[in-house]
N, C-alpha and C positions, 0 to 999 in steps of 0.2 A: 273456261273449261279446257280450252286448247293449251293455255299456259300451264295449268295444273298437270295435264296429261304429259306435256313435254318435260316438265320438271320431274315427274315420276319416272319417265323413261330415262332421263339423264341420271337420276339417282340409281336406278337398277344397273345402268351401264357402268357407273362408277364402282358399285359394289362388285360387279363381275370382274372388272379390271383389277381391283384390289385383291380379290381372291386369286385371280390368275397370277398376280404379282407374288403373293405368298407361296403359291405352288411352284412358280419358277425359281424363287429364291431357295426353296427347300431342295429342288432338284439340283440347282447349281452347287449348293453346299454339299450335297451327297456326292456329286460328280467330282468336286474339288477334293473332298476327303479321300475319295478313291484314288485320284491322281497323286495325292500327297502321301500315300502309304502303299506298302507292298508286303506281301507275305514272303518271307525269306527262309527257306529250309537250308540248313548247313549240314553237309555230309562229311563225317570225320573218318579219314583213313589213317592207317599206320604204315606198316611195311607192305610192299607189293613184290611178289616173288614170281619167277618163271613157272609156267605150268608144270605140274607133276611134283612140286615141292609141298611140304606139309602146310596145311592151312589151320588157322585157329581164330579166336575172337578178334585178334589184332593183326591178322595176316590174310591178305587176299591175293588171288592170282592175277596175273596180267590179263588173262581172258575175262575174269570177273570185272575188272576195272573197265575193260573195253566194252563189255556188255552194258555196264552202267552208263558209260558215256553215250553209246549208241541209243539206248533207251531214253535217256534224258533229252537228247536232240529230237528223237522221234515224237516225244510227248510235248514238245514245244518249250522245254526248259532251256534257259540260256545261262551258262556259267558266267559269273561276274567277278571282278577283282574286289578285294576288300576295300581298297581305296575308293572305288566307285560307290560302294555302299555308304562309306563315310561322307563322300562328297554329296550324295543324295540327301543325307540327313542334314548336313551342316550348311550346304551351299545351294540347295534347290536343284541339283543336277538331276538328270533323268536316269531311270533304270528300266529294263525291259519288263513286260507284264508278268513274266514268270521267271524271276531270277533264282539262281541256286548258287551257293558258295561251296566250293570243295576245299577241304583243309587236310593236309598231310602232316600229322603230328610226329615230332621227335627228330625229323631230318635224316631219315635213312638214305643210304646210297642209292636205293632203288628209285628215288625221285629222279635221278639222272638217267639211270639205265632202263627203267621200266615205265615210269610215269610220264616223263617229258615227251618221249616219242608219241605217246597216245594223246597227250594234250595237243600236240602239233597236228596229229591226224584228224582230230575232231574239233580243231579250232577252239580249244577250251583254255580256261585259266584256273589257277589254284593258289592257295596260300600254304606255306610251310611254317610250322611252329618249331622254332629252333631252340634246342637246349645248348646253351653256351659251353658248358663243360665238355659236351661230346664234340662240338665243333673244335674245341681247343685240344681234344685228345687227352683230357685229364682222367685219371683213374681215381675218382673221388667217391666211390661207392655207387655210382650210377651203373646201370646195366651196360656192360661192354661185350656182351655175348654176340651182338650183331654189329654190322658195319654202318657207320654214320658219316655223313658228309662233313669234311673239314671246311674251313672258311673259304678256301680256294674253290672247292666244289660248289659251295653255296653261292659263290660269286658267279660261277658258270651258269647255275640254274637261274639266277636273277637276270643274267644277261640275255636269256632266251626271250624275255619280255612277256612270258606267260605265267611267271611265278613271282609272288611277293613273299616277304618274310615278316613274321611276327615273333615276339618273344614267348618262350616256354620256360623262362627263368634262366639265370646263369648257372646256379648250382643248387637249385631247390627241387629239381625233379628226382627226389629220393623218397624212400619210404622207410624212414627210421623213426627216431623219437618224434621228430617233426614230420608229419605226413604232408609233403608238398608245402603249401603256403600256410598251413594251419598254425594258429597261435598255440604255444605250449601252455599247459595248465597253470604253471606258476610264472609265466612270463608277463612282465608289465607292458602296457601299451607303448611306453617309451622305448623299451628294449626291442619290442617287436618292430616298431617303426625304423629303428636304427638298422636292424638286421635286413629288413626288406629293402630299404634305401640302398644299403651296401650292395645287395644283389642286383638291383636295377642299374646302379652305377657301373658295376662290373660288366654287365651285359652291354651297356652302352660303350664302354671303353674297348671291349673285345671287338664288337662289330665295327666301331669307327676305325680301329687300328687295321682291321681287315678290309675296310672299304666296302662293307656290305650294308646297304641301306635297309633299315628295319622300320616298318610301319609302327606307329605308337599304339600297338594293340597287344594284348596278353592272353594266352591260353592257360588257364589254371592247370597245373600238374595234377594228373589223376582226377581232374574235375572237382577237387576239394576247394570249395569257395570259403574265403575268410572275409567277414564283414569289414575288419580293419583295413584289409588290403584294398578294398574298393575305393575308399576315400583317399588313401595314400597315393594310389595310382592316378586318380583324377588330378591330384595336386601336382604330380610329376608330368602331367600332360598326356597321359594315356587316353586315347579316344574311344577304345572299345576293349571289352574283355569277353572271353568265351568260357563256358562251363561244359560239362558233359551231360547235362540234362537233356533228354530227348524230346524236344518240342520245336514246332515251327515258330519263327520269330515274326512279329509285326514291326516293320521298319517305318517310322514316321519322321516328320520334320522336327523331331525332338531328340537332342543328344542323349537323353536318358535311356532311350531304347537300344543303344549300342552296348550297354553294359550287361553282363551275364547272359550273353547270347547262348541259346541252346543248340546242341549239335547231336546228330544221330550217328552212332558208331556203326560203321559198315563192317560187319563181321564176315570172315571167310566162310562161315557156316550157314550163310543164308543166300537166297536167290535174288536176282535183280527185281523180279516182280514184287517181292516182299518189300524191298527198298522203296519202290515207287509208291506204294500204299502209304508210306510214312509222310510223303511230301505234301499232301493236301489234308488239312485238319478237318 
């Protein structure tokens, strides 16, 4: 009887240990999944102007930008470099618990005059989406009503250590028959691939001649996504792409998560409190 009782007790102990093992494994899996992923909001800015100038959907004031940076820091958000996000995905590097990525599209002069001083003040980082034609000073149908950084100015911004550069196309940030990178209705896949490859090669040549390092990442002009472009960019070694779709991104140890990243456009017609509400889904 004693042996049977002892056997029964051992059996129940084994069952309990097995159950505890399953529970521990589940907890560890959940913890690991949490550690291996992050929610990443991306805030997209365009031009930043001194206080008192006209604001619009794509123009914010320096005070608005400073209010954003102060609020982000107060709420525990930490600005990160795009290269850090890519390193997290591809190489298992770390990211803060509440990362946020700031992107300044088009490469306005205000990056040097208005943005960089505030990045230094708040110990923040950002990415600039460069339009090659504007850096070259070409009048090719692109908007030339505002002032854009040339390659020398872009090099100065890069030297700050707070700013990285990504491509916004060489000469495709136009809204004509072809809207950004979109394929034309009667254009073959072969013709489209030749056109896009030529633009990517042109951007590479300009940036290399200027000595400006560009991350292999691409921001779709006007947010117009083209399925053919996705595969072509991957073949050319692009590690990330960005759209203008407003959603928070889940970043995991899977390179696929870096393509078609969503971004929130920071309008000059909104308040910082409204911006903060976007960041947590």
